[in-house]
N, C-alpha and C positions, 0 to 999 in steps of 0.2 A: 710496569709503570702505570699508575692510575691516570685518568684524564686530568687530574689536578696538576700533574707533573709535565704535561705537554706544553711546548713553547707557545706563547701567545704573541701576537704582534707587538703588544706593549712591552713584552719582555725584551724583544729585539731593540726597541727604542731605548729602553733603560740601559741595556748593555752598551749601546753606542753613546748614550749620554754620560755614563761614567767616564768613558775615555775622552769625551769632549771636555768634561770638567777638569781632567788632568792637564789639559792644554795641548795634548799631543797633536790633535788634528789642526788646530789653528796655528801652532808653531810650525808644522810642516808646510802649511799654506803660506805663512809669512816668510818662511825661508826659501820659497821658490821650488820646493821639492815636488816632483810629479806625483799625481794622485794614483795610488794603488787601490784597485777595487777591494772593498771590505766584505768578507764573508762571515756570516754568523750562523753556526750550525743550529739546526732545529731538532728538538726532541718531540717525536710524534708517536702515534699509535703503531703497534705492531700488527701483523696479519691476524694474530689471535684477538687483539683488541677490537678489530673490525667485526668480529663475531660476537664478543661478549659485551662490547660497548658501542654498538653500531651507530646509534643515534648521536652519541657524543663524538664519535670519530667523524661522522658526516658534518656535524656542526663545526668541528675543528677545521676540517678541510675547507669548508665554505668561508670561514673567517680569514682564510688566506687567499681568497679570490683576487686575481691580479688587479682588477679594477679598483679594489679597495685600498691598494698600496702602490700608487704610481711611482713612488721613489725607490721601490724595491724590485729587484729581479729575482724570481724564485727558481731555484734549481730543484728538480723533483727526482724521486726514485720510486722503483716498483717494490711493492711488498706482496706477499702471498704467491699464489700460482703453483704451489706444491702441496703435497699431502692433502689434496682435496680442498685447500683454502682458495677462495677467489682472489684474483689479482687486482691490486689497486695502485694508483699513482698518487703519491702524497708529497707535499713539500719537504725537502730535506735540508735546504740551505737558503738563507736570504742574503742577497748581494746588494751592495750599494756601489754603483759604477762610476759616479761622478761626485765632485765636491758639492756642486750645486744641489744634487739630489740629497746629499748628506745634510747640508744646511737646512733644506726645506723639511726633511724628515724630523729634524730636531727642533725646528722652529727658531733657528738662530741666525737667519739671513741678515736681519737688521744689525745684530751684534757684530757679525763678520764685516759688514759694510762699514760700521762705525770704527772698528779696529783698523781696517785698511786706510780709512781717511786719516786717522790719527798717525798711523805709521808713515804714510806718504808725507804728511806735513812735517813730522819729526825728522824723517830721513833727509828732507830738503833743508831744514833750518838748523838741525843739530844731529848730524849723522852719527855722532858718537854714541847716541842712545838707541839707535835703530837696532843694533845687534841685541841689546838687552831686551828690547820689545819682542823680538822673534823668539827669545828664550823664555820669556815670561808673559805670554799674551793674555792669560787670564787675569793677571795682576793689573795689566793695562785696562782691561774691561771694567774691573772693579773701581778704577779711578778715572773713568772717562770724563766725568763732569769737571774734574780738577786737572786733567792731564796737561793742558797748555800752560797753566800756572806752574805746575810742577817742573815742566821742562824749562820754562823761563827762570825759575828759581835756581835750578841746577846750573844753567848757563851763567847766571849772575854770580853765583858762588865760585864757579870755575874762573871767571874773568876778573874777580876781585880778590885781593889779599884779605883773608878773613881775620888775621891776627889783630888788626886795629879797630875792628867793629864788633858790635853785638849783633845777635840774630835779629834784634829789633830794627836794625839799620838796613836790612835787605830791602832794596828799592825796586820792587816789581809790582806792576798794577795788579790789584786784587789779592795781594799777598801781605799778610800781617802776622803777628806772633801767634794769634789763635789758629790761623791757617797752618803755620809751620808745626805747632803743637799737635794739631789734629792729624797731620800727614807725615809725622816724623818717621814712622816705620818705612813707608815707601820712599821717602826722601833719602833715608840712610842707604837703602839698596841702590838707588840711582847714583848717589854721590860716591859710594864705594866703587861703582863701575866707571864713573866719569872722571874722577879726580886722579891725579898722579899719586903714586905711593907716598911721596913726601908730604902730601897734604892730608894724610889720614893717620890718626893715632889709633892703631888697631888695638891698643890696650884699653882704650876707653869704650864703654858700652855703646851700642848703636842707638840707644834711646837718649843718649846725651850728645846731641848734635853739636853743641858748642865745644865740648872737650874733644870730641872725635875729629872735628874738621877745623880746629884751630881758631874758632871765634873767641872773643873775649868772654870770660865767664864772670859771674857775679862775684864781687870781691868778698873775701872772708873778713868779717868784722869781729873785733874783740872788745868786750865790755869790761872795764876795770874801774875800781873804786879805791881812792886813797884812804887808808886807814889811819894815817898820820897827817901831818901838815902837808897841804898840796902846794907845789910851786906855781900852780896855775889858778886862775879864778874859778876853777871847777873842782868839785870833789869827786865827780864821776864822769867818765868819758866812754864813748863807743867810737872806735877808730878802725881804720883799715889795717889788717895785719901787716901788709907790706910796709906801710908807713910806720907802724909801731916797731917793726923790726929795725928800722933805721933811727928810731928815737927812743932809746932806753929811758925809762922813767927815773932812773938813778935812785933806786931804793935798795935796801939791804935784803928785804924779805918779800917773797911773793907767795900768797896763799891762793890755791886754785880750788874752787868749790863747784858743785853741780846744781845745788838748789838755790833758787833766786832769793827767797825770803831769808835764808840763812846768810847768803852773800850780803844782803842789804843790812842785816841786823848784827853783823860782826862788830864787836866793841873796838875802840881805838887801839891801834898798835903803831908805835912810832916807826918811821922809816920803812913802811910796808904798804903794799897794795894787795887787793883781792881781785882775782880774775874769775869771771863766771864761765864755767866750762860747758854747762848745759848738755851733758851727756856725750860730748865728743872732745874732751879736753886735749887728748893727744893730737888730734887733727889741728886744733888751734895753736897749741904751744910750739909745734915743730916749726912754725913761721918765725919764732923769736929766739935767735941764737944767743942773745945776751942773757938768757935764763941760765946759761952755763956758769955765769959769774955771780949768781945770787943764791940766797938760801931759799930753795924751792920746796914748798910743802903742799901736798895734795890731801884734801879731805873729801871723801865720798861716803855714800851709804855703806853700812856694814852688811853687804850681801855679795853674792858672787859677781855681779856686774860691777859693783864698786871696786872690788879687787882687780877685775879685768881691766878697768880704766886705769887704775894705779899702775898695773903692769905695763900698759902701753905708754904711760907718761914716763915711767922709769926707763923704758927702752930707749926713749929719746934723750932723757936726762937722768943718767944713773944716780946722781947725787940726791934725787928727790926723796924726801922723807914723808911719812904719812902722819895725819893728825886724827886722833880719836877713832882709829880703825883697829882697835885692839880688843882682846877678850874681856878685859876688866870693864871697859865701857859698855860692851854688849851685855854682860851679866848684870851690871848696875842699872840697866834700863829695861828689865824684863817685862815690866808692865806696858811698855811701849812697842813690844815686838809686833811685827806684822808679817805678811807672807809675800814672797817674791813669786811672780807669775811663772816666769821661766828662768832657768839658770844659765849662766854664761858657760862657754866651753871650758874644758879642762886643759891642762898643759901650760899653765902660766909659769914663766921662767925668771921673772924679775922681782919676785917677792922675797922679803927677808924670811928666814926660817920661822919666826913667830907668826908672821902674816900668812905664810904658806900653810901652817898647821891650822890656823883659824879658818882659812879658805876651804881646806879639805873638810873640816868639821861642818861648815855650812853646806857643802856639796853633799855630804853623806847624811845630813840630818841628825847630827849628834845631839843637838838640843831640841830641835823641832824641824820637820821637813820644810824646805824652802824658806828658812828663817831670814828675816830682814829687819834691820834697824835703820830707819831713815834718819838722816843727819838733822832734820828740823825737829825731831822728837827728843833730841838730847838736851838736857837742862842747860839753860844759858849760864848758870853758875859753873857748870862743868866746862863749858866752852871757855869762859874767862880764865879759869884755872889752867886749862891746857895751853892757852895762848901765853900766859905768864911763864909757865914752865918752858915753853918753846923759846920765848924771847930771852929767858934767863940763861 
């Protein structure tokens, strides 16, 4: 081994710091476990090295002088003394005998004191989180500045039924929606620990605090436009999906579109409305059971994503028909073809045989790789003719 491979004092500190960063030392202290002295083996010169690299070996030994490292106890061993080689005593192992010495060596005494202060306060006022703190002490240290607000927030949620309130209504000093958004990762961990199982929807992601912990979520809104005479003094409405589910608009035909300008420019159709899907039509429509009783027609882009949305809509409402999503329309608008950035997944099961064949041609690039025909590029005369055929 060359002098470059001999253990330096900073190497010992780095070895211990990696274990500190893992949280094992502070977790043991917080858990009340007795301290076990820590030994770090040292790599140093051999007897032969003292002959070939005497100056380096001497400097190495001097770097381990006891007065330079008061937090360490050095265990030595003898090398040489045989085959004519001189005998030398060199450091073989560095020991840390107490926690106080370990904290001082790593320069973390203030952090440890801060953790213990937070732990004692939390254990006194909310003992349910004390165990979590002992298991995750480094996460506590990361959030020391906000720790008291985090604990109060968890207590407030525990003590209140979340189903009737939004996250915005959490009433804790110093806590607002920005605080909750900033700290939602740590809040999710604390709430998973503190709340009973029936207060946690484990199927919801941890970054969706409202859904996971039973808060009221933002309502789903549906935008619709009357294509014929409106029974209301409005031609267009945006309403809550839950309310629209209970108030069927009493029309014969419903068109669902993804593109806003196409939705706005649809020509008149008696006894019909248009719904703006905006890329997630299936998620919107599933709230409206009365669609089972109308002529439901979906019109999306001719690309793989358009057919994927059609597939999802038809999974909810099998009687759904498609509009202008056919091969003839695609080929008639070749000058308006564009390119789809990414393609939808394969394995759609709710397409008609003709739709499925066109979908596969789009996936395999039969006409052009990643081919796309956006619905707003289709001639308005073609749209009017299609609506007349559909209505007839």
